[in-house]
N, C-alpha and C positions, 0 to 999 in steps of 0.2 A: 642640670642636676649633677650632683657630685657623688653618685653611688658607685661603689667598687663592684658590686654584684650586678650581673645582668638581670634585668627584670623581664619576665615573659608577660606580655600584654595582649589581651584579646580586645579588638575594636569591633563593635557591632553597630552597623548603621546601614539603612537601605538607600541612603543618598551616597552613591558611589564617588562622586566628586568630593564631597565633604570627608568621606572615609579615607580617600587617598591623601587628601590634604593633611588630615590628622596623622596619618601614618608617617608621612614625610616629616612633619613637625617633630614627632617623637624620635624618629631615626636621626634627625639632625641635632637634637638637643640632649641626647642621653644614650645610655647603653641598654638598648631594648631588643628583645626578640618579639616580633609582632606577627600576630595572625589576625587577618581581617575576615569578617563575615557579613553578608548582606541580609541574613535572616537570623532570628533567634533560634530557630530549629538547627541551623548549621552550627551555631555556637554551642548549644547544648550537646549536640552529637560529638563535638570535639573536646569536651571537658576533660577527657582522659589525657589530653596534652598538658594538663596541669598548669594553667596560667597563674600568675601571681596576683593579677588584677584584671578586672573586666570593665571596660567602658561601654555602656549599653544605651542605645537610643530608646527614647520613650515610645515613639511611633515607629513601627517596622513594617508597614503595609504598602510602601511605595512600589515594590517590585511584585509582590504577591498579596492581593487584597485579603486572602485567607490566612496569611502568616500570623504567627503569634505576635502580640504586641510586647512592648518592653516589660510591662508588669508580669505578664504570663511567663516570659522568659526568665525574669528575675526569680519568680517563685520556683521554677524548675531548677535553676542554678542552685538556689538555697536548699532545695530538697536533696540535691546531690552532695553539696558541700556548704553547710550552714555558715562556715567561717570565711567563705570566699568574699573578698572585698569587691563590691560592684558599685561603680559610680554611674548614676543615671545622667543622661545627657539629652537635652531637648530644647527645641525652639519655644516651648511653652513657658512663658514667664508668669506663671500663675502659682500662687502659694499653695492652693489646694492640690495641684499636681505634685509639687515637691513633697508635701506632707504625705500624700498617698504613697509615693516612692519610699519614704522613710518608714511608713507603716509596714511596708513589704520588705523591710530590712536592707534597703540600699545603704551603702556607707555614706554617700553624699549625693547631691543633686546639683548639676551645673547647667546653666542656660547657655545655649549656643549663641556666641557673640564673638567680637574681636578679641576679648580677653579670656575666652574659654580655655584655650590651650595652656596659658599661664596658670590658670586656676586648677586645671587638671594636674599639672606638674606639681603644684603645691600639695594637693590632696594625696598624690602618690607618695611624695616625700613623707607626709604625715603618717600614712599607712605603714611605711617601712620603719619609721622612728618608733611607732607604737609596737610593731612586731619585735624590734630589737629590745625594747624595754621589757616586753613580756618574756623574751628568752633570758635576759639577764636576771629578772625576778625569779623565774623558774630555776635557774642555775643556783641562785642564792638560797632559795627555799630548800633545794635538794641537799644542800650542805649544812643545814641547820640541824 
């Protein structure tokens, strides 16, 4: 990724091996500040750290069977910050799961696979291109 600005990224997954692998991939391929969380509760508790993007697993009950799932976590994130871009990530390759995530205002949905990291990178690039265009449009509108 060729972004000049540092991107603060929250990674939330109860699979600690996958979580660490994803963290390493992002650190090796871009300019990121990364915070990792194994539960949705920990992610929500740390929203005051102002991430730019959150990558959130769909199922989050691997460590604590009573933990919030990804959809519950997504809803809490959106209640705190409706504009927060949240990318849902899951091994579930089912269209109804993806549609459910989008109904809960996820920015996108990615299936865990060998191409997931590349897809996540592209989505994050899209998010920041969109934010840049919004800023430019607002700047232009203020001067009219």
